[in-house]
N, C-alpha and C positions, 0 to 999 in steps of 0.2 A: 525525522521521520514524523513528528507529530507537530500541531500547529499553533496551539495557544501558547503565550510566552511562559506560563507556569508549566505546561507539559514540556516545551521545548528545554526549558532549565532541567527538568525532570530527567530526560532522555539524553541530554547533552552530558550528564554525569557518567554516561556509559561511553563517551566517545574514545578515550584512550585504550579501552578493553575491547572496542567493538568487534575486531577482527581476531581477537583471541580465541584459543580452542575451547577456553573454558568460560568464554563470554557469557553473561546473563541473556544476551539476545541472540545466541546462536541458534535457537529454536526457530527463529524466523525464517531461516534458510530452508526450514523443512516444507514451507508452504509454496516454494517455488515450482516443484515438479506437479502437484494437483492444479495450481493456478494456471500454470502455462500450458497444460493439457486441454484445459478448457478456453483460454484465450487464443490458443492457435488454430481453433476451429473459425476464428473471424480474422486473425492476423497471420495468414498462412505462411508469410515469407517476412521475418522482421529484417532481413539483410537490407541495408540502404534506406530503412524507414527513419524518419526524424521523429524521436520519442522522447517524451518528457515523463519523468518519475516524480510525481508529486508527493513530498513527504519522504524524501529518498533516505533519511537517516545517514548511516555510515556507509551507504553504497552497496549493500546486497543486491538489490534488484536492479541498479544502474550496471552494475559490473556483470550480471547475468545476462542483461540485454546487449551490452556490448560484445560479450562473447558469442552471442548470436548474430552479430553483425550489425546491429542498429547504430544509427547515429544518436548517441544518447545525451540528453542534459538531465540534471537532477536539481532538485530544490528542496531546502528545508528550513525551518525558522531558526534552527540552532547553529550559531556560527562554529560551535566546536565540533558538531557532528560534520557539517559541510567541510571544515579542515581536515577532519579523519578521513571522509572519504577521499577527498581530493590526494590527499598524501598516499592512501593506499592505491589508488588508481595511478599516480605517478610511479610508485614502486613497482608496480606489475605491468607497466607499460600499456595502460588503456587510456585512449583518449576520449574523456568524458568531461563535458562542461559543467560545472557546479556554481550554484548561486544561491544566496541567503533570501529567503521571502516566505509569505504566508499564502496557504491556498485561496484564501479570500481575496488576495490581491497578487495575483501571479505577475512577476516582472518580466513579461514576454508581450510581444505585439500580437494582435488578432492574427488568426488563421496561420499559425507558425508551425503546428505540428502534426503529423500523420496519425499518431496515437499518444494518448496520455494514459499512463498508468498511475493508478491511486490505491495502494493496497495497505491495509491495516492502519488507514489514516483518517477517513471520513468520521470515524466515531471519536476522534480526537480533536476536531476542528470546532472553533466556536460557533461557527455558522455553515452548517453543511449546505444549505440551499445556495447561499453566495459561492461557496467554493465550487459546486458543480456548474454554477452559471460561469465561473471564471475559466473553468476547464473547458466548456463548451466554447468559450470566447477564443482560446487559443488554439482549437482544434480547426484544421482546413475543413472546408465542407466535404463530407464523406469521411471524415476523420473518426477514429474508434476510440471510445472511452472504456478503459479495462479497470474494473474495480473489484475489492471485496470490502465488506465490514461486518458488522455484529448485530444481530436482531436484539431488540430489547424485550427479552422475555425471561422468566425464572430460570429455564434450563441454560440460557447464555451466562446467567449470574453464576451459576453453578459451575459450569464446565470452563468458562473464560476468566472468572476471578476467583471464586472460592477454592477450587480444585488446584489450578496451577499456581495461584499465587500465595495460598495458605496453607493448603494440605500438602503439597509436593514440592513446593518451592521451583517448579519449572520455569516460572515466569517471575520477574521482579515485582514485588508488592507496590501497588500504586499504579502499574502499567494500564490499567483499565478502570473506568468508572461506569457503572450500569446506566444512570441516567443519560449519558451521552450516545449509548446504543442507539440504533436506527432501526425502526420497523420497516419492511420492504415496501409496504404501500406508502410510507413517508418518503423513501426515496424514489419510488415511482413517479410521486409528484414533482420531486426535485427535478428529475430527469426531464419530464414533459414540459416543465416550465422553463428550462433551459434549452429546449428544442433538440433533445437528444431522445432518439427512438431506441428501445430495446432490441437486440438482434435475435435473442432466445430466451428461454425460460432461465431464471436464476437458478444456481444450483447450491447446495448447502456444502460446506467444508467440516467433516468431522475429524476430531482428534481422537485417536483409540489410545494412545499411550506414547512413552518415550523409550528409544532404544538405548543401549548402553554408550553408545558413541554421542548421545545426547541429541539426536535427530528425531523429530516426533513421528509418530506413525499416523498417516492421515490418508482419507480418500474422500471423494465426492458423494454427494447422495442428494435424493430429492426433498430431504428434510431443511428447511430454512430456518429451523428454530434457533440455531447458535450462528456460527459465521454463515455468509452467503456470499456468492460471487456472481459477477454479470458482466455484460459489455453492451454498449450501446453505440448508435451513429448518430453523428451530426448532420441535420439536414442542410 
């Protein structure tokens, strides 16, 4: 799910428990509904689309997309997470292609995918600008880049690090680092430099709390001061 070697090692430690009911990563599945309510405006039918999930971790988003009929590939720098994702897909009968690699050097030819998703990942890569250029490279002309990431603000430090990692324990400590968060204006420059054009205004993703079953309570908002989501098209 994450990109630098240090962070690949960190998240790889959760590989064996990734799909467990009490997994420390379970909260990530709560993002799927609000994410795809937004993404579906731009990718109205995922069935048959060739989709790459960059930073796939143990396979939450790849399996979600496969369930919607997409032809899915997943890539992650952690060989342990890729092994866990592959094993779970095989056990549940899902045809998903997985590979080990980094966002800054995607192991795919130019113009391969109709859609690339990159969720909760850009704030973990060593070089976000290069990662965005690589994503643009593997997209077909007219292909769509769907992403979310975290703004570098004091509020984001509070709601994405202090509260979930230290106060409530909803997220494993060390999951996020404030200096790696990306301001929307910075990401806009990365998109423009890669030849990607925004399809709509970005939206914020706000976490209200946690349900008894471990799922997070979330909704989209116009406030981009914490997590924000967007989509862009390759020219």
